[in-house]
C-alpha positions in Angstrom: -11.8 -12.8 9.3 -15.1 -11.4 8.0 -15.2 -13.9 5.1 -15.1 -17.4 6.7 -18.1 -18.7 4.8 -17.5 -17.0 1.5 -16.6 -19.0 -1.7 -13.0 -19.4 -2.8 -13.6 -17.2 -5.8 -15.1 -14.4 -3.6 -12.2 -14.8 -1.1 -9.6 -14.5 -3.9 -11.3 -11.4 -5.2 -11.5 -9.8 -1.8 -7.8 -10.7 -1.2 -6.7 -9.0 -4.4 -8.8 -5.9 -3.7 -7.3 -5.7 -0.2 -3.7 -6.1 -1.4 -4.3 -3.5 -4.1 -5.9 -1.0 -1.7 -3.0 -1.5 0.8 -0.4 -1.0 -1.9 -2.1 2.2 -3.2 -2.3 3.5 0.4 1.3 2.8 1.0 2.3 4.6 -2.3 0.1 7.6 -1.4 1.8 7.9 2.1 5.3 7.3 0.5 5.9 4.3 2.7 8.7 2.9 0.6 10.6 6.3 0.7 11.4 5.6 4.3 12.1 1.9 4.6 15.4 0.8 6.1 16.7 -1.0 3.0 15.2 1.0 0.2 15.8 4.6 1.1 15.1 6.1 -2.3 12.2 8.0 -3.7 9.8 5.7 -5.7 9.2 6.6 -9.3 6.2 5.9 -11.4 7.7 2.6 -12.7 8.3 1.4 -9.1 4.8 2.3 -8.1 3.3 0.4 -11.0 5.4 -2.6 -10.2 4.1 -2.4 -6.6 0.5 -2.4 -7.7 1.0 -5.2 -10.2 2.7 -7.3 -7.6 -0.2 -6.7 -5.2 -2.8 -7.8 -7.8 -0.8 -11.0 -8.5 -0.3 -11.9 -4.8 -2.0 -15.2 -4.0 -4.2 -15.6 -1.0 -2.6 -17.7 1.7 -3.8 -21.3 1.4 -3.2 -22.3 5.0 -6.4 -22.2 7.1 -6.5 -19.7 9.8 -7.0 -20.9 13.3 -10.6 -21.1 14.6 -9.7 -18.8 17.5 -8.5 -16.2 15.0 -12.1 -15.8 13.8 -13.0 -14.5 17.3 -11.7 -11.2 15.9 -14.5 -11.2 13.3 -17.1 -11.0 16.1 -15.5 -7.7 17.2 -15.0 -6.5 13.6 -18.6 -7.2 12.7 -19.7 -4.3 15.0 -18.0 -1.8 12.8 -18.1 -3.7 9.5 -19.8 -0.9 7.6 -18.1 2.1 9.3 -15.2 4.2 8.0 -12.1 2.1 7.2 -10.0 4.1 9.6 -12.4 3.4 12.4 -12.3 -0.3 11.6 -8.5 -0.3 11.7 -8.3 1.4 15.0 -11.1 -0.8 16.4 -9.2 -3.9 15.4 -6.0 -2.6 16.8 -7.8 -1.8 20.1 -8.6 -5.5 20.5 -5.0 -6.4 19.8 -3.8 -4.0 22.5 -6.3 -5.5 24.9 -4.8 -8.9 24.2 -1.4 -7.4 25.0 -2.7 -6.2 28.3 -3.9 -9.7 29.0 -0.4 -11.0 28.3 1.0 -8.5 30.8 -1.6 -9.5 33.4 -0.6 -13.1 33.0 3.1 -12.2 33.3 2.2 -10.5 36.7 0.6 -13.8 37.8 3.6 -15.8 36.6 5.9 -13.6 38.6 3.8 -14.0 41.7 3.6 -17.8 41.4 7.4 -18.2 40.7 8.7 -15.7 43.2 6.0 -15.2 45.8 8.3 -14.1 48.6 10.8 -12.1 46.4 9.7 -8.6 45.2 12.6 -8.5 42.7 11.6 -11.6 40.8 7.9 -11.0 41.2 8.0 -7.6 39.5 10.9 -8.2 37.1 8.9 -10.8 35.1 6.1 -8.3 34.0 8.5 -5.4 33.7 10.6 -7.2 31.1 7.4 -7.8 29.1 6.1 -4.2 29.5 9.4 -2.5 28.5 10.3 -4.8 25.6 10.0 -2.5 22.6 9.7 -5.1 19.8 7.2 -7.1 21.8 5.0 -4.0 22.3 5.3 -3.2 18.6 4.3 -6.6 17.4 1.5 -7.0 19.9 0.0 -3.7 18.7 -0.4 -5.3 15.3 -3.3 -7.5 14.1 -2.2 -11.1 13.6 -2.5 -14.6 15.1 0.8 -14.2 17.0 -0.8 -12.1 19.8 -3.7 -14.5 20.3 -1.3 -17.5 20.4 0.9 -15.7 22.9 -2.1 -15.0 25.2 -3.1 -18.6 25.3 0.5 -19.9 25.6 1.1 -17.6 28.5 -2.0 -18.9 30.2 -0.8 -22.5 29.6 2.6 -21.7 31.1 0.9 -20.1 34.1 -1.2 -23.3 34.6 1.9 -25.5 34.4 3.9 -23.7 37.0 0.8 -23.4 39.2 0.6 -27.1 39.0 4.2 -27.4 40.3 4.0 -24.7 42.9 0.4 -25.4 44.2 0.9 -28.9 45.6 0.2 -30.7 42.3 -3.5 -30.0 42.1 -4.7 -31.8 38.9 -7.2 -29.1 37.9 -4.2 -27.0 36.8 -3.3 -29.7 34.3 -6.8 -29.4 32.8 -6.4 -25.7 32.4 -2.9 -26.3 30.9 -4.3 -28.8 28.4 -7.1 -26.5 27.3 -4.8 -23.4 26.7 -2.1 -25.5 25.1 -4.7 -26.7 22.6 -5.9 -23.2 21.9 -2.4 -21.8 21.6 -1.3 -24.5 19.2 -4.5 -24.1 17.2 -3.7 -20.4 16.9 -0.1 -20.7 15.7 2.1 -23.8 15.0 5.2 -22.5 17.0 3.0 -22.8 20.2 3.3 -26.6 19.8 6.4 -26.3 21.9 4.0 -26.6 24.9 2.7 -30.0 23.8 5.6 -32.3 24.6 6.3 -30.4 27.8 2.8 -30.8 29.0 2.8 -34.5 28.1 6.0 -34.9 30.0 4.7 -33.2 33.1 1.6 -35.4 33.1 3.6 -38.6 32.7 6.4 -37.7 35.1 4.3 -36.6 38.0 1.7 -39.3 37.4 4.3 -42.0 37.3 5.9 -40.7 40.6 2.8 -40.2 42.7 0.1 -42.5 41.5 -0.6 -46.2 42.0 0.4 -48.6 39.1 -2.9 -48.5 37.4 -3.1 -44.7 37.5 0.4 -44.4 36.3 -0.5 -46.1 33.0 -3.7 -44.0 32.8 -1.5 -40.9 33.1 0.7 -42.1 30.3 -2.3 -42.7 28.1 -3.7 -39.3 29.1 -0.5 -37.5 28.2 -0.3 -39.2 24.8 -4.0 -38.4 24.2 -3.3 -34.7 24.9 -0.7 -34.7 22.2 -2.9 -36.5 19.7 -5.9 -34.3 20.4 -3.8 -31.1 19.9 -2.3 -32.4 16.7 -5.6 -33.6 15.2 -7.6 -30.5 16.2 -5.2 -28.0 14.9 -5.3 -27.8 11.1 -2.2 -25.8 10.8 -0.2 -28.3 12.8 -1.5 -31.1 10.6 -0.4 -29.1 7.6 3.1 -28.8 9.0 3.2 -32.6 9.5 2.1 -33.2 6.0 4.7 -30.7 4.8 7.4 -32.7 6.7 6.1 -35.9 5.2 6.3 -34.5 1.6 9.8 -33.2 2.3 11.0 -36.6 3.6 9.4 -38.4 0.6 11.2 -36.2 -1.8 14.6 -35.7 -0.1 14.8 -38.2 2.7 16.0 -38.0 6.3 19.7 -37.5 5.5 19.0 -34.2 3.7 16.7 -33.1 6.5 19.2 -33.8 9.3 22.1 -32.3 7.3 20.1 -29.0 6.7 18.4 -28.4 10.0 21.3 -27.7 12.3 23.5 -25.6 10.0 20.4 -23.5 9.0 19.5 -22.9 12.6 23.0 -21.8 13.6 24.2 -20.1 10.5 23.7 -16.6 11.8 25.0 -17.3 15.3 23.8 -16.5 18.8 24.5 -12.8 18.6 22.3 -12.3 15.6 19.5 -14.3 17.2 19.9 -12.3 20.4 19.7 -9.0 18.6 16.7 -10.2 16.6 14.8 -10.9 19.9 15.8 -7.8 21.8 16.8 -5.0 19.6 15.5 -5.5 16.0 12.1 -3.7 15.9 9.4 -3.2 13.3 9.1 -6.8 12.1 12.9 -7.2 12.0 13.5 -4.1 9.9 14.5 -1.4 12.4 17.6 -2.1 14.5 18.5 -0.3 17.7 22.1 1.0 18.1 25.0 -1.3 19.0 25.5 0.3 22.5 22.1 -0.9 23.6 22.7 -4.3 22.1 26.0 -4.8 24.0 24.4 -3.6 27.2 21.5 -6.1 26.8 24.0 -8.8 25.8 26.0 -8.1 29.0 22.8 -8.5 31.1 22.0 -11.7 29.4 25.5 -13.0 30.0 25.1 -12.1 33.7 21.9 -14.1 33.8 23.8 -17.1 32.3 26.4 -16.9 35.1 23.5 -16.9 37.5 22.2 -20.1 35.9 25.6 -21.8 36.5 25.7 -20.6 40.1 22.1 -21.8 40.7 22.9 -25.2 39.2 26.0 -25.5 41.3 24.2 -24.7 44.5 21.4 -27.2 43.7 23.7 -30.0 42.6 25.8 -29.6 45.8 22.7 -29.7 48.0 23.1 -26.1 49.1 19.5 -25.2 48.2 17.6 -25.7 51.4 14.3 -23.9 51.0 11.3 -25.4 49.1 10.8 -22.3 47.0 14.2 -22.6 45.3 13.7 -26.3 44.7 10.4 -25.5 42.9 12.1 -22.7 40.9 14.8 -25.3 39.9 12.1 -27.5 38.4 10.5 -24.5 36.6 14.0 -23.5 35.3 14.4 -26.9 33.5 10.8 -26.7 32.2 11.4 -23.3 30.8 14.7 -24.3 29.2 13.1 -27.3 27.6 10.3 -25.1 26.2 12.8 -22.8 24.5 14.9 -25.7 23.1 11.8 -27.3 21.6 10.6 -24.0 20.2 14.0 -23.5 18.6 13.9 -26.9 17.0 10.4 -26.2 15.7 11.5 -22.9 14.1 14.6 -24.6 12.6 12.4 -27.4 11.1 10.0 -24.9 9.6 12.9 -23.0 8.0 14.2 -26.2 6.4 10.8 -27.4 5.2 9.9 -24.0 3.7 13.5 -23.4 2.4 13.7 -19.9 3.9 15.2 -18.2 6.9 12.5 -18.0 9.6 14.9 -18.1 12.6 13.6 -14.7 13.8 13.2 -13.2 17.2 9.5 -12.6 16.8 8.8 -16.3 16.5 10.0 -16.7 20.1 7.6 -14.2 21.6 5.0 -16.9 21.9 7.3 -18.1 24.7 7.7 -14.7 26.3 7.0 -16.0 29.8 9.6 -18.8 29.9 12.2 -16.5 28.3 11.8 -13.7 30.8 11.4 -16.2 33.6 14.9 -17.7 32.8 16.5 -14.3 32.7 15.0 -13.3 36.1 16.1 -16.6 37.6 19.7 -16.0 36.5 19.8 -12.4 37.9 18.2 -13.4 41.1 20.8 -16.1 41.8 23.6 -13.5 41.8 21.9 -10.6 43.7 22.1 -10.8 47.5 18.8 -10.7 49.3 19.6 -7.5 51.0 20.2 -5.7 47.6 17.2 -6.9 45.7 15.0 -3.9 46.2 17.8 -1.6 44.9 18.4 -4.0 42.0 14.7 -3.9 41.1 14.9 -0.1 41.0 18.1 -0.1 38.9 16.6 -2.6 36.4 13.4 -0.6 36.1 15.3 2.7 35.4 17.5 0.9 32.8 14.5 -0.6 31.0 12.6 2.7 31.1 15.6 4.5 29.5 16.0 1.7 26.9 12.3 1.8 25.9 12.3 5.6 25.8 15.5 5.9 23.7 14.2 3.3 21.2 10.9 5.2 20.9 12.4 8.7 20.5 15.5 7.9 18.4 14.3 4.9 16.3 10.6 4.3 16.2 9.2 7.8 15.8 11.7 9.0 13.2 11.1 5.8 11.2 7.3 5.8 11.2 6.8 9.6 11.4 9.4 11.2 9.1 8.5 14.8 10.3 9.9 13.8 13.7 13.3 13.9 12.0 
């Protein structure tokens, strides 16, 4: 981030120096002696191969998002200080972004479940006590910034639905959707949903002239996001190159099998219980417990849908939650398709749980909606306490029995 205006030659040299320094540091601290899949002491030949590979690593060609360079403003304050201070300073800003995501989750819970303490607090609690989410958000990358802006966009969209369709919320949603998509391509899952909201509500509530204006506005939002986000444009060009070389038939044949090859259970575990950038799994007991809770949420979705379709939902709040439910479900489906497309275009498996954290608010919102549909009103305070204790125990167990022993071998 500190080299946005340097020449390509200088950037390449800086990248090689950085990779070499990182590899030397990891060798010095015996990092590879403790990895999950290479639990063997590294010899001199292994260390030399690591250093040679670092020197030969090419600098990523994809341009970073403009919002990513906001970090350089903070880093410039300690640019000439000790490297350890720089690292902790950069990590501090990432943690502050994580705090921002949690604050937005609190607001999402308040808007969705204003009169229900269980739903209102379960949304932020699921974010706070998600070990992999905390781990990834304490790192320094474009995912945390994209998630912050995506969470703000989701908040603006549900506020538009719940706050009497005030159009200023759509302006906020459009701004944050553009920023999130510019930060990381998976955040583009917001674009068609936002365009659909604009067209649907404009068409239902506006005079004929303004209906067509809303359609044009929705399409303009999509076009502006695509044209102003270089990384999204790169993905489109990559798709065009793939189709020119292999055609639509090869693309369609590959995309669905690649996305479903590992199955739901693997995808679920990747999201909930595979930590440390997908390299540190929690024990099966926790996975099955979390899977059971997710299955209960699924039953709640069926019950909620049955009540709504049979006109048994009488209050306005549940009607609005029903609309948010379908919006969240659509967001996750679109994000899943985007990740599957990316895997096919790059010819590698990218169907990982961490790609879905950009949609953390819709994901936890759906889970809470399912649980809420099954829990009687009189038991929701007790259910909130039980869920909080479970999540606290899960987070603590993962920290003490997995994370600390993995990253701090003396803990063993």
